[in-house]
N, C-alpha and C positions, 0 to 999 in steps of 0.2 A: 247901547252907548254907555250905560252906567258901569259896565264891566271893564271899562278902561280902553275900549277899542273904538273910540269916537272918530279918530282920524280915518280909519279904514272905511267906516260907514259913510263919512263925509265924502271921501274920494269916490266911493261907489255911487253916491247920489249925484255928485257933480258930473262924473263921467256919464252916468245914465241919463241925466236930464240934458246936459249940453251935448256930449259926444254922440250919443245914440240918435238924438233928435236931429242933429246936424247931418249925421250920416244918412238918416232916413230922408231928409229933405234934399240932399245932394244926389242920392243914388236911387232911392225907391220912388219918390214923388215924380220925378221926370218920366218914369216909365208909365205911370198911371196918374194923370193929373186931374184928380177929382177931390172934392172936399172930404169924402169918406176916407181917402188915403191919409189925409192929415189927421182926421179924428182917430184913426186906428193907431197912429203913432203914440198917442198918450198911454193907452192901456198896455201896449207892447213895452214901452219904457218902464212903466210901473212894475210889470212882471219881471223884467230883467233886473231891476233894482232890488226887488224882493228876493230873487234868486241869489244875487251877489251878496246881499246882506245876510241871507241865511247861510251861505257858505262861510262868511266871516264868523258868524255865531257858532257854527259847527266846529270850526278850527279852534276858536277861543275856548269852547266847551271842552274839547278833547285835551287841550293844554292844561286847563284847570283841573280836569279829572285825573290826569297823569300826576299832577302835583298833590293830589289828595284833597283838593278843595272842590267844593260844589258851589255853583252860582246861586 
């Protein structure tokens, strides 16, 4: 976030927390209605957010590297 890409990480977090969890509860939970299905939603969401934010970091790093700057 300190590299100037806080908006992208914020959007990733909001979409991950709200969007993926709503998707999970609307489509996956009705197929298997157990408490474990709800519990699994949280780590899945965290993993997707980490992957999305890592992608943003990789893109930002390559842009800075092309300009001759290093984070």
